[in-house]
C-alpha positions as CSV (number, residue, x, y, z in Angstrom):
1,M,12.0,-16.8,21.0
2,P,11.8,-17.0,17.2
3,I,14.7,-18.7,15.4
4,H,15.2,-18.2,11.7
5,P,15.1,-21.5,9.9
6,N,18.2,-20.7,7.8
7,A,20.2,-19.8,10.9
8,F,19.2,-23.0,12.7
9,H,19.9,-25.1,9.6
10,A,23.4,-23.7,9.4
11,A,24.0,-24.7,13.1
12,R,22.8,-28.3,12.7
13,S,26.3,-29.5,12.1
14,R,27.1,-28.9,15.7
15,W,25.2,-31.9,16.7
16,G,26.7,-34.3,14.2
17,A,27.9,-34.4,10.6
18,G,25.3,-37.0,9.6
19,R,21.8,-36.0,8.2
20,A,20.0,-38.2,10.6
21,K,16.6,-36.8,11.8
22,S,14.3,-37.8,14.6
23,D,11.7,-36.2,16.8
24,P,13.9,-36.4,20.0
25,A,16.7,-34.7,18.2
26,D,14.4,-32.0,16.7
27,S,13.4,-31.2,20.3
28,Y,16.8,-31.3,21.8
29,M,18.6,-29.2,19.1
30,P,16.5,-26.0,19.4
31,A,16.7,-26.2,23.2
32,D,20.5,-26.5,23.1
33,Y,20.7,-23.7,20.5
34,L,18.7,-21.5,22.8
35,R,21.1,-22.4,25.7
36,T,24.2,-21.5,23.7
37,D,23.0,-18.6,21.5
38,G,20.1,-17.2,23.6
39,H,21.9,-13.9,24.0
40,R,21.6,-13.4,20.2
41,L,17.8,-13.9,20.2
42,R,15.0,-11.6,21.2
43,R,12.1,-12.8,23.2
44,L,8.9,-12.5,21.3
45,R,6.2,-10.4,23.0
46,P,2.6,-10.4,21.7
47,L,1.2,-7.2,20.4
48,D,-1.3,-5.2,22.3
49,S,-5.0,-5.7,21.4
50,V,-5.5,-2.3,19.8
51,T,-2.6,-2.8,17.4
52,C,-3.7,-6.4,16.6
53,E,-7.2,-5.1,15.7
54,L,-5.8,-2.2,13.7
55,Q,-3.5,-4.6,11.8
56,A,-6.4,-6.9,11.0
57,L,-8.5,-4.0,9.7
58,V,-5.7,-2.5,7.6
59,R,-4.9,-5.9,6.0
60,M,-8.5,-6.6,5.3
61,R,-8.8,-3.2,3.6
62,D,-5.7,-4.0,1.4
63,D,-7.3,-7.2,0.3
64,H,-10.5,-5.4,-0.6
65,V,-8.6,-2.7,-2.5
66,T,-6.9,-5.5,-4.5
67,A,-10.2,-7.1,-5.2
68,R,-11.7,-3.8,-6.4
69,T,-8.7,-3.3,-8.7
70,A,-9.1,-6.8,-10.1
71,A,-12.9,-6.3,-10.6
72,T,-12.3,-2.9,-12.3
73,N,-9.7,-4.5,-14.7
74,Q,-12.2,-7.2,-15.6
75,L,-14.9,-4.5,-16.3
76,H,-12.4,-2.6,-18.4
77,A,-11.7,-5.7,-20.5
78,L,-15.4,-6.4,-20.9
79,L,-16.2,-2.9,-22.1
80,E,-13.1,-2.9,-24.4
81,A,-14.4,-6.0,-26.1
82,H,-18.1,-5.0,-26.4
83,W,-18.5,-1.2,-25.7
84,P,-15.2,0.8,-25.9
85,G,-17.1,4.1,-25.6
86,A,-18.0,3.5,-22.0
87,N,-14.3,3.1,-21.2
88,A,-13.5,6.5,-22.8
89,I,-16.2,8.8,-21.5
90,F,-14.9,9.2,-17.9
91,S,-11.2,9.2,-16.9
92,R,-11.5,6.6,-14.1
93,L,-13.7,3.6,-14.7
94,G,-13.9,2.7,-11.0
95,S,-15.3,6.1,-10.0
96,T,-18.8,6.5,-8.7
97,I,-20.1,8.5,-11.7
98,A,-18.7,5.9,-14.2
99,L,-20.5,3.1,-12.4
100,A,-23.7,5.1,-12.3
101,F,-23.4,5.8,-16.0
102,L,-23.0,2.0,-16.7
103,H,-26.0,1.3,-14.5
104,D,-28.2,3.7,-16.6
105,Y,-26.6,2.9,-20.0
106,P,-25.1,-0.7,-19.8
107,T,-25.1,-1.2,-23.6
108,P,-24.4,0.9,-26.7
109,E,-28.0,0.6,-27.7
110,S,-29.2,2.1,-24.5
111,A,-27.1,5.2,-25.1
112,V,-28.1,5.8,-28.8
113,R,-30.5,8.7,-27.9
114,L,-28.2,10.2,-25.3
115,G,-27.7,13.9,-26.1
116,E,-25.9,16.8,-24.5
117,A,-29.0,17.9,-22.5
118,R,-29.6,14.5,-21.0
119,L,-25.9,14.0,-20.3
120,A,-25.7,17.4,-18.6
121,M,-28.6,16.5,-16.4
122,F,-26.9,13.2,-15.6
123,C,-23.6,15.0,-14.6
124,R,-25.5,17.5,-12.4
125,R,-27.4,14.7,-10.7
126,H,-24.1,12.9,-9.8
127,S,-22.1,16.0,-9.0
128,Y,-19.6,15.5,-11.9
129,R,-16.3,17.4,-11.2
130,G,-14.1,16.2,-14.0
131,G,-13.8,19.5,-15.7
132,R,-15.2,18.3,-19.1
133,T,-18.3,19.8,-20.7
134,P,-21.2,17.5,-21.7
135,A,-20.2,18.1,-25.4
136,E,-16.7,16.9,-24.7
137,L,-17.9,13.8,-22.8
138,L,-20.3,13.0,-25.6
139,Q,-17.6,13.4,-28.2
140,R,-15.5,10.9,-26.2
141,L,-18.4,8.5,-26.2
142,R,-19.2,8.8,-29.9
143,G,-15.5,8.9,-31.0
144,A,-14.5,5.7,-29.4
145,A,-14.0,2.5,-31.5
146,I,-16.9,0.3,-32.3
147,A,-16.6,-3.4,-31.2
148,P,-16.3,-5.6,-34.3
149,V,-18.3,-8.4,-32.7
150,G,-20.8,-7.8,-30.0
151,V,-23.1,-9.9,-27.9
152,D,-26.8,-9.6,-27.5
153,P,-27.7,-6.4,-25.7
154,I,-29.6,-8.2,-23.0
155,V,-26.7,-10.5,-22.2
156,L,-24.2,-7.5,-22.3
157,A,-26.4,-5.6,-19.9
158,E,-26.4,-8.5,-17.4
159,L,-22.7,-8.8,-17.6
160,V,-22.0,-5.1,-17.1
161,R,-24.5,-4.8,-14.2
162,A,-23.1,-7.8,-12.5
163,Q,-19.5,-6.4,-12.7
164,T,-20.5,-3.0,-11.6
165,M,-22.4,-4.4,-8.6
166,L,-19.2,-6.3,-7.7
167,I,-17.2,-3.1,-7.8
168,E,-19.8,-1.1,-5.8
169,S,-19.8,-3.9,-3.2
170,A,-16.0,-3.6,-2.8
171,L,-16.3,0.2,-2.6
172,N,-18.9,-0.1,0.1
173,T,-16.8,-2.5,2.2
174,I,-13.8,-0.3,1.8
175,A,-15.7,2.7,3.0
176,Q,-16.9,0.7,6.1
177,L,-13.4,-0.4,6.8
178,D,-12.2,3.2,6.5
179,A,-14.7,4.3,9.1
180,A,-13.7,1.4,11.4
181,I,-10.0,2.2,11.0
182,G,-10.6,5.9,11.8
183,A,-12.6,5.1,14.9
184,L,-10.0,2.6,16.2
185,L,-7.1,4.9,15.4
186,L,-8.5,7.5,17.9
187,S,-7.9,4.9,20.7
188,H,-4.4,4.0,19.8
189,P,-1.9,5.5,22.2
190,K,0.8,6.1,19.5
191,A,-1.4,7.6,16.8
192,A,-1.1,11.2,18.2
193,L,2.7,11.0,18.0
194,L,2.8,10.5,14.2
195,A,-0.4,12.3,13.2
196,P,1.4,15.6,12.5
197,L,3.7,14.0,9.9
198,P,3.4,15.8,6.5
199,R,0.7,14.3,4.2
200,I,0.4,11.1,6.1
201,G,-3.4,10.7,6.0
202,E,-5.6,8.6,8.2
203,I,-5.3,5.3,6.3
204,N,-1.5,5.6,5.8
205,L,-1.1,6.5,9.5
206,A,-3.0,3.3,10.4
207,Q,-0.8,1.3,8.1
208,I,2.4,2.6,9.6
209,I,1.2,2.0,13.2
210,A,-0.1,-1.5,12.4
211,E,2.8,-2.7,10.2
212,I,5.9,-0.7,11.3
213,G,5.0,-0.3,14.9
214,P,5.7,-4.0,15.8
215,L,9.1,-3.8,14.0
216,L,10.0,-0.7,16.1
217,V,9.3,-2.7,19.3
218,R,11.2,-5.8,18.2
219,C,14.3,-4.1,16.8
220,D,17.2,-2.7,18.7
221,T,18.1,0.2,16.3
222,A,16.5,2.2,13.6
223,D,18.8,0.5,11.1
224,Q,17.5,-2.9,12.0
225,A,13.9,-1.5,11.6
226,A,14.9,-0.1,8.2
227,A,16.2,-3.5,7.1
228,G,13.0,-5.1,8.3
229,C,10.9,-2.6,6.3
230,G,13.0,-3.3,3.2
231,V,14.1,0.3,2.7
232,A,17.8,-0.5,3.5
233,P,19.9,-2.3,0.8
234,I,21.7,-5.5,1.5
235,T,25.5,-5.8,0.8
236,R,27.1,-9.0,-0.3
237,Q,30.9,-8.9,-0.1
238,S,33.5,-11.6,-0.7
239,G,37.1,-10.7,-1.3
240,K,37.3,-7.9,-3.9
241,S,33.7,-8.5,-5.0
242,R,31.1,-6.2,-3.4
243,N,27.5,-6.0,-4.5
244,V,24.8,-3.8,-3.0
245,Q,21.3,-4.8,-4.0
246,F,17.6,-4.5,-3.2
247,R,16.5,-6.3,0.0
248,F,13.8,-8.9,-0.9
249,S,13.6,-10.6,2.5
250,S,11.6,-8.0,4.4
251,N,8.1,-7.1,5.5
252,A,6.4,-6.1,2.2
253,R,3.4,-4.5,3.8
254,A,5.6,-2.3,6.0
255,R,7.7,-1.3,3.0
256,V,4.6,-0.3,1.0
257,A,3.2,1.7,3.9
258,L,6.5,3.5,4.6
259,T,7.3,4.3,0.9
260,C,3.8,5.5,0.3
261,F,4.1,8.0,3.1
262,A,7.7,9.0,1.9
263,D,6.5,9.6,-1.6
264,N,3.6,11.8,-0.4
265,S,5.8,13.7,2.1
266,R,8.3,15.0,-0.4
267,H,5.6,17.2,-2.0
268,S,5.2,19.3,1.2
269,S,8.3,18.7,3.2
270,P,11.5,20.5,2.0
271,W,13.6,18.1,4.1
272,A,12.1,15.1,2.5
273,R,12.3,16.6,-1.0
274,H,16.1,17.3,-0.7
275,P,17.4,13.7,-0.7
276,Y,15.0,12.8,-3.5
277,T,16.0,15.7,-5.7
278,T,19.7,15.1,-5.1
279,A,19.5,11.4,-5.8
280,R,17.6,11.6,-9.1
281,P,20.4,13.5,-11.0
282,R,22.9,10.8,-9.9
283,G,21.0,8.3,-12.0
284,I,19.0,6.7,-9.2
285,R,15.6,5.5,-10.2
286,H,12.4,6.8,-8.6
287,P,11.7,3.7,-6.4
288,H,15.3,3.7,-5.1
289,A,15.1,7.5,-4.3
290,I,11.8,7.0,-2.4
291,R,13.4,4.3,-0.3
292,I,16.2,6.7,0.6
293,V,13.6,9.2,1.8
294,A,11.7,6.4,3.6
295,R,14.9,5.4,5.5
296,A,15.4,8.9,6.6
297,W,11.7,9.2,7.8
298,L,12.0,5.9,9.7
299,R,14.7,7.4,11.9
300,V,12.3,10.2,12.7
301,I,9.5,7.8,13.4
302,W,11.9,5.7,15.6
303,A,12.8,8.7,17.7
304,C,9.2,9.8,18.1
305,R,8.1,6.3,19.1
306,H,10.9,5.5,21.6
307,T,11.0,9.0,23.2
308,N,7.2,9.2,23.3
309,T,7.4,12.6,21.6
310,T,4.9,14.1,19.2
311,Y,6.4,15.0,15.8
312,D,6.8,18.8,15.6
313,P,8.3,20.3,12.4
314,A,9.6,23.2,14.4
315,R,11.8,20.9,16.5
316,H,13.0,18.9,13.5
317,A,16.4,20.5,12.7
318,G,16.6,19.2,9.2
319,E,13.1,20.4,8.4
320,T,13.7,23.9,9.7
321,R,17.1,24.1,7.9
322,H,15.7,23.2,4.5
323,A,12.6,25.3,5.0
324,A,14.8,28.4,5.6
């Protein structure tokens, strides 16, 4: 049975006012605390193997996404210092076509003879779908600032290619993890219950099952699960003083998974859009309004999980009422 360190520390005065500490006392006190306060504690049960494997894959993917973002920012800083034009030609530096462009043209000198015809051929070869004509892309490239101090083109080419290879490696591992998550998600017994949720997506569904699923098992109510996910505020009250603030002590991964789904769902679900649109005019900031939507969705997820019922918008009274 897990015991929070702060709760146990507050109870240490039961066994003496002194601050004496010894190994026999450290063994006796938790056992005696369990004897007297065991009814307040929940027995910890290990997760099933499928959820453990899914959780490991999802967390590894999050780490690789973070590494890809860091590598992309490093490439952006490198190009901004030595070749700003490569930063400006495509809207997203970490995209496949931007990396392919840097592989073919790693330095300003290599792109000196690049014209509209050659750029159009490059865009066709890499299936460019950005909506810009080759002339507009070339104008972006030529109109960017020129680096005041540059390095040798051979050195710059090595730096750019090394950084692009790092990003491509991260993209490949993320794609492999996505495929593994999708395959494992098919064998999870709870995936079919939440798959019909609006705009949840395969990866977000895996994140909710892996991070929020264990909380739903360990908590007694949906409000406890909302507090564990960090989408419920914490109230500190003493006398006439009352302060409602953001809950920092929570499962950050679960909060990110739930708020990401809540933010996406409001674009297609009238029921999820209603609390957001009513909260914003009251002066509530966007992250706070999303947490309100997430707390409402958590009650729905809780009901689906504990009643073993697949989510159906037609049976969701709030969804049908706002849709009408």
